[in-house]
C-alpha positions, 0 to 999 in steps of 0.5 A: 499500500504504501507504494500505491500511496506513493503514486504521482506524490509530490516531493515535499519537505519531509521526503528530502528530510527522511531520503537518507532511510527511505529506500523507494526513492532517490531524492537527493544528490548524496543519498540524504542531504549529509551527503553519505551516500549509504542505502540500508538495502541489503538484498544485493550482497557478496552472496547474491551478487552473482545474479547482478546484470543489467536490465536496460541501457539509455543513451543520451544520444547525439553528438553531444557526450563528453563528460557524464557526470550526473547522479540520478534523482529517482522519484515515483517510477520515473528517473531524472538524469542530467547529461553533458550540454545542459540536458535533462531526460526524466526515464521510465526506471524499470524499462529505461524508455525515455519519457522526456527530454529537455535541451537547454538552448546554450549560447556562444562563450560558455567558460566551463573550467573543466568540460561541459558536465552536469552533476543531477538534479534536484525534486520538490513538488512537482518540480525537477530544478537543475542549473545550466553551462549559462549560470542559468537555473531551470525548473521543470514540472516533472511529468510534462518537462516543461519549464515552470520558470528560469532564473539567471545566477549570473553573468557567463560573460564574466566567467561564471557558469553552474554545473552542481546538483543543487540542495533542497534544504528546510524548503529552500533551494541552495546552489552555488557557482562555478568559475573559480579559475575566471575572478568570480566570487564565490557565493551560496545563494537560496531560493524558493523551489517553486518560483525561483525568487531569491531568498537570501545570498551568502558571498564566501569571500571577505569583504562582499555583503549578503543580503536577505529577502533584498535587504543588506544582511551583512557584510562576511567576514572583515574588509582587508583582514586577509586580503591586501588591497583590492584583492579581495574584489576577484577572490575566486573561492567559487562554491562549484560542488554543491553542499550538504545539510544536516538537519540535526545542527541546521547548518548547510555545509558548502566547500569553497575553491581555489582564491584568485588568482592562483599566484600567492604572492598577489595577496599575502594573507589567509584569503578568507574564506576561500579553500574552506568549508563553510556552515551556513544556518539557512534559515538566517543566511549567515555564516556560523563557523568555517575552517580554512583547510589550505590557508593563503592556497598555492597550490589550487587546492579547491576545499571544495570536497563535500563535507559528509555529517555522520556520528563519531563517539557521541558526537555530530561531526563531518569529514572532508577529504580535501583536495590538498591531501589531507583528511579532516573530521571536524564538528559538525556543530562548531567547526572545531577540528577532531582529526585531520591525516593524510589519505594519499601517500605524499604529501609535499605542500605542508607537513601535517595539521597542528590539531590545537591550531588547526592549521597546516605546518606548511614547508615553505620551501615548497611553495612556488616562487614569486616572479617579482623576486629579486634575481629573476626577469620577472616572466616566472618565479621558481618552480616546484615539484607539489604533490598532490597535483591541483586535480587533488588527492580526491576533486569533484568524485564523492566519497561515501560512508557506512555508519555499519562499517565506521568507514569511509570510501574514498575515491584518491589519486596519486600524482604531483606538478610541477607549478610555478608562477607568473605575474596576472592582472584581471580581466574581465571573462579572461582566465585568471591564473598566474601560474603554469603547471604539469601534471605527473604521476608519481607511481608507474603502476597505478593513478587511482585508488578506492581506499576505506579510510578510517576517520577515527585512527586515520588507518587506510583498512583496504585499496583497490588501485586503480591504472588511470585515475578515479574520478567516479563516486561511491555508493556502499549499502547495508548489503556491505559492498561498495560500488564505483566507476572506473575511467577503463568502462568498468563499475565494480563492487566490493566488499565493504569489510575485506576490500575483495572485488566481487562483481564488475561490469563493463559500460562501454565508455569511462564511469566518472560519475557515482552509482544509486540505488533504490527498491521497487516493487520488491526488487533493488536496482542500481544505476550507474551514468557511463561516457568519459570525461571532464577535467583529466583529459582536458587539463591532465599533462602527462596524465592525460596521454595516459589515458587518451585511449578512453572513448566518449559515451552518454549512457546509463546503466540499470541493474537488478538481481536476476531471478 
């Protein structure tokens, strides 16, 4: 009867709040607003998985392939899945039949930094809402695909875009901005999901004014406290991965990207609130706490990685595997640092994180040199070899946490970079880097590794190495399984306690998206989007050459147990 009662049901705030524990749908990016990517479903387990077979596959079609990083949303027997070039599809979950498709008309001159990807949609009431590469939000009627409202986030000609899945929390639609390589200003915005009307906006660079209900709502930080001169006006800190929300704290957690430009010598200071986790009170639009992972970032170590809340030692805390190679555990209510340790084999920029002060122990010799330093010609500063490379110990690919094992399952990469600084001035719509770089693998036999990380001890309990970089997210289940994809095209499953691979399937193109699972008519399904692309082939230097044989694609694969 419960399933019958759901038919045609609008998606309510209460349903979204319970998303992590309900199994007949997937209503948020992260399988719950907390972002744990854990499903209690256990029908598919180590004993039954040999019967897991594909039941349908749907192609996104056309010539518009490139990277496919979408996590599907599932409700009422329909899957809503976004694709490259700002497209979204509604698909019958049992048959793969396409019900409708919306293709956003993109202007010439969009400036996505890292491929024409999209990470997914949000659902609320009878609307499905997603962002576009020209920095707009589009809300569609979930039954017809007709546009209900459309709102501009910002000017795409200034470098703004939008690629993240929006977050619904306490009845508000929360979104960030992409474009950190173009001197934009990072911020978080809250809208009415039914109308698109702005409720509040909170910049995450010091010196910029926040607004609520059209009125001034206080400046973020203190102007010029940690940014010299006018550098805060082009400060970057894009909130490009989206956020998580914990109803126990009432806080939304957004990671913030690199400060602009990459050349850290022109912005001496900590550069708040870049490369940080920022906790925002959803009702007031005010920053309640922040924790800066990389002060005065000089390596493009965006701190956008998702902050996943969980219970540890009777406290509500959050885990974050940062681009900079360190895993952090912070008190979810206050931001106080609880634990920090490296989750990759090499971190050259800092020797560790001081648990008392919360600050990194920098290695000053590993900061790229100042191009204006005495003795040089002014065109290029001293080059250094830093690890991890700027594509990070972990990048956009979301990790998973199992409350059953107490472990995080983190897709990691082992690479470094030669990096140097160059002089730079801001120009609207132009890349704002002031740095050059070459990415290099650290080891001959592997780059990627799926690691089971113990947040209490910092121990890597097990790992599964991968020749190519890992760039897709992770799912873990009550059946004690971990699912993830590889650029070589495989969707894999391993025992959550031991890391033993128990199943794999070749999808035909690289997997750079996170899998999901749900139950319908008594059967557990697994879905993953397949389609190679993203930042690695565009920015990967020597690594890109290693993976240039991989084929693009664009399709959705769905599996269930054969009877």
